[in-house]
C-alpha positions, 0 to 999 in steps of 0.5 A: 500500500505504501509502495503504491502511494509512493509510486502515485506521488512520484508519478504526480510529481513527474507530470507536474514537473513536465507541465512546468517545463512546457512553454506557455501557449504562444501566438507569433505574428510573423512579419511578412510585411517588411517591404512593399507587399502585405500579408498575414502569417500567424503561428500558434504553438500550444503544447506539442501542436502547431497551428498556422493561420495564413502565411503571406505571399510566397516571396515573403514566406521564403524570407520570413516564415521559413527562417522563423519556423526553423529558428523555433525548431518547428518541423510540422504544422498540425493545422493550417487555416487559409482565412480566405483565398487571396494570394497574400494569405495562401501562397506561403502554404506551398513554400512551407511544404516545399521546405519539407515541413508537412501540414497535417490538416488544411482548412479552407473555404471556396467562395460561392460562385457569385463572389468575385473581386479583382484578386481572386482566381479560383483555378489558381487557389485550387492548384494550391489546395491540390498541391497540399493534398498531394503532399499528405494534407487532409482537406477540411472545409469547416462551417460556422461553429466548428471548434478545434480542441488544442492541448491545455484546454485551448480551443479555436472556434470558427465564429462566422464563415460567410457563405455568399451574398445576401439578397440586399448585400454584395460582398467581396472575397475579403468578407468571406474570411473565416472569423476565428476566436482563440480561447487560451489560458483565460484570454481570447484572441480574435482572428478576423482575416481581412474582414471588410466594411460590409460584413463588419457592419453586420457583425458590429454589436455581435457580442461573440466578437468581444476579445482581449486581443485583436488581430487587425483585419485587412492589414489596417487598410481603409476598407476594413471593418468599421469602428463600431466593430472595433468597439464591439471587440473592445480589445486590450491590445491590437496587433496589426499585420501590415506594412508601415506604408499602409499604417502610416498613410491615409489608408491606415488613418481610421483604424490608427486614430481609433487605437489612439483615441481608445488608448489601446496599445498597438504593435505593427509588423512593418514597424515592430517586426515579428511580434510574440504573445505568450499566454500564462495563467496570470496574463499575456506577455507581448514581445515585439522584435523592435520598439518603435512608436511611429504612427501610434499612441507611443512606443510600446515595448514588452508589455504584460496584460494581466487577466484580472486587470484588463485595460479598460476603454472609455 
């Protein structure tokens, strides 16, 4: 009996020690906005699982995403989400596979036939999907309400996936973005893809969008969701996957003014480089590659936002 108790105690101690060694779940907004191009590339690491939400243009993925993954020792992507079929979101998929990093599950949506814009080519998009399938990826087309369970009790939920136009509203491909919310260690992060004005207006006031952290949609460009949507999210911090020439110009003036008026700490890929957010039980630590206050309220460096002491907005 005593021996059994000792064994159980030793096992519990071992599990506790292993858990203590496990790095905190983290979100890495990889800078695929260093030059004239723009794009999204988000890496989530939870326990021994990895998730990517978009991966930028192919050229940016080669110079930014692959070196970053290799630096972290990432050898596989368990889940890859293409928020919507624009090349600045899905091209990097092929580069990752070409670098010998396998993708287990690929999540994507094909817009309805009545959805068109200048930058969407269905034939080209499906070539990338087939390329991934030929290299072992399982293809999944999730619906609104889909939930992905991750280690440590973390969950990624698909809050909204617009299927097509409404009788009185014509959307573009940006508004077909998968809008996802990540629940992790008492915090929430909203990934709205390139959510634009039309759908963003409809979703303004939707309480499901409330999140502690916001990945700014559409690289901070002018046609993105309205300020009413940001007021609904009411984030304590904003991360922008955009270049400085967008955020510091008239194209980024409206969302930039909103973050300044609401006094929301903001980091921008094209200004601050790669940005890492680590989610511990007591809060989230934001660490930018560079501290630079251009076109923002001020220069925000490393910052801890505690779970029990969220920044409040007036």
